[in-house]
C-alpha positions, -999 to +999 in steps of 0.1 A: +001+002-002+011+036-005+016+042+031+040+017+034+064+031+010+088+042+034+118+022+046+107+027+083+073+013+076+063-019+097+059-038+061+094-027+049+109-035+083+094-072+084+110-077+050+144-069+064+163-096+082+188-072+097+174-047+127+200-024+113+195-029+076+173-001+062+192+025+083+226+010+074+216+014+035+204+050+040+235+061+060+258+049+031+237+058+004+239+095+015+278+093+019+276+093-019+243+106-030+217+133-024+185+124-008+162+107-035+128+123-042+107+097-035+106+061-026+108+047-060+137+068-066+153+054-032+148+016-044+166+027-077+195+045-060+201+019-034+207-008-061+232+017-078+248+022-047+252-017-042+265-024-077+288+004-074+302-008-040+309-043-051+321-030-084+348-013-063+357-040-042+357-067-070+380-050-092+402-042-063+406-078-055+413-087-090+437-060-095+455-075-064+465-108-082+482-128-076+480-118-041+442-123-042+428-144-071+392-131-071+364-129-048+327-144-042+301-121-032+268-126-011+242-133-025+227-142-059+190-148-048+165-145-024+138-170-012+111-145-007+102-108-014+127-089+008+150-058+011+184-075+008+218-078-006+211-102-033+217-095-071+186-111-083+153-106-066+126-132-054+114-135-091+148-138-102+147-102-122+185-090-124+191-059-100+221-036-109+244-056-092+238-088-113+245-064-145+275-049-129+292-081-118+286-096-151+309-068-166+332-072-136+340-110-139+347-107-177+382-128-180+398-099-196+391-065-180+406-029-181+403-012-147+410+024-143+412+037-105+428+062-084+456+057-058+461+088-040+466+120-065+475+091-092+454+081-118+463+043-126+450+017-152+456-020-148+445-050-171+433-084-156+439-113-179+426-144-167+432-163-198+459-187-202+477-169-231+488-134-234+470-104-250+481-073-269+461-045-276+459-007-278+454+010-243+430+041-252+421+067-225+397+094-230+387+123-210+352+134-218+332+163-205+297+156-200+286+169-234+311+145-252+338+170-259+373+151-255+395+170-233+421+144-233+433+112-253+459+089-247+469+056-267+496+032-260+501-006-272+503-026-241+511-064-238+492-082-210+505-116-196+485-146-193+468-150-160+481-119-142+471-083-134+494-059-152+496-020-145+496-005-178+493+034-173+501+056-144+502+095-141+491+123-116+452+132-122+456+169-124+483+165-150+463+140-172+433+158-174+449+193-177+423+219-177+392+195-175+371+198-145+370+168-120+333+171-114+321+176-149+341+148-166+346+111-171+376+088-178+368+062-206+390+034-208+394+007-233+416-019-246+413-024-283+424-048-310+417-046-346+393-020-342+374-043-317+368-033-281+379-063-259+372-043-227+360-010-217+351+009-183+346+041-170+357+061-139+346+093-125+367+115-106+341+125-080+312+110-058+279+114-075+268+141-051+298+161-063+293+156-100+278+187-123+254+164-145+234+181-168+200+169-175+202+144-203+177+140-232+177+102-242+161+090-267+156+054-283+143+034-312+128-002-310+134-029-340+122-062-338+148-088-335+149-124-329+131-135-298+125-099-290+138-062-298+167-042-301+165-010-283+191+015-295+196+047-272+212+077-278+218+110-255+229+145-259+245+149-224+262+122-201+233+101-189+245+077-155+227+044-147+203+043-175+175+020-163+148+005-187+121-011-173+085-024-185+064-023-153+048-058-144+055-070-179+079-100-182+111-097-202+148-097-200+172-067-208+207-078-222+221-046-203+209-022-179+219+005-153+246+016-177+262+048-183+255+063-218+279+087-236+269+118-257+267+109-295+276+071-288+245+049-294+241+018-275+220-012-286+208-039-261+184-066-266+150-070-248+140-110-249+102-107-246+068-121-259+054-083-257+042-070-293+059-040-303+029-017-297+027-028-261+062-024-256+060+012-267+034+017-242+051+001-211+086+008-217+103+036-194+136+049-193+152+068-164+187+080-156+203+087-121+197+124-126+160+117-125+163+103-090+168+137-073+149+172-074 
């Protein structure tokens, strides 16, 4: 019921196994984000918070190889509808975390991070064969303008984590504004992107994000539809949903760069007319007043 749409309501408390669970979620959320504008936005930001936290830890563990050869996270599913740390809900619908760890566990992963004042990039290669490729780093402002570009051929040993770039952050981004720019890191071979990742230089609450205009087209494809999305400004954590209608998005909660279309597949039995009626797209910017 609408009167229960509050993390401190009796219904929400009864669906939280930890006595301090909901308060802890809110505490850590407010370290990185402003207060969401409503209950639905709170749940959405909570999922993004969880995914970003596990991403941070997961990549850190993988970069530490061979001292740490990876990690497992708790947990994948739930036995009843509940507020929890699972990455899929009771109905096995993927939360943000499931989409994040699918990418974070890729055997070949480019991982940018900050260590003090230094911007570093490592490539994790879990394959039993070495890889060569072009490391491409781009700093973009939120309108898509390129502030800095760096390219260099790198060799990545088999079954190892390798440092492939390190430079003072302020020097690297030059005149760019850390609160208004993003690093796009890619490992490329024969014009094919083997791995890509992004790094923001500030917590979300400190970013100067514009209001993006996200548009999409729908095209029938195989067992569902291909949905191609574009944006005029940086769009964080693009979230597609279809209400109570069933289906599976090949990707979700992803960051969308200006003038760089992204196509995802939506597996469903819905007709296109129905999909156009129920499909909604939101970004992290929409979660706040």
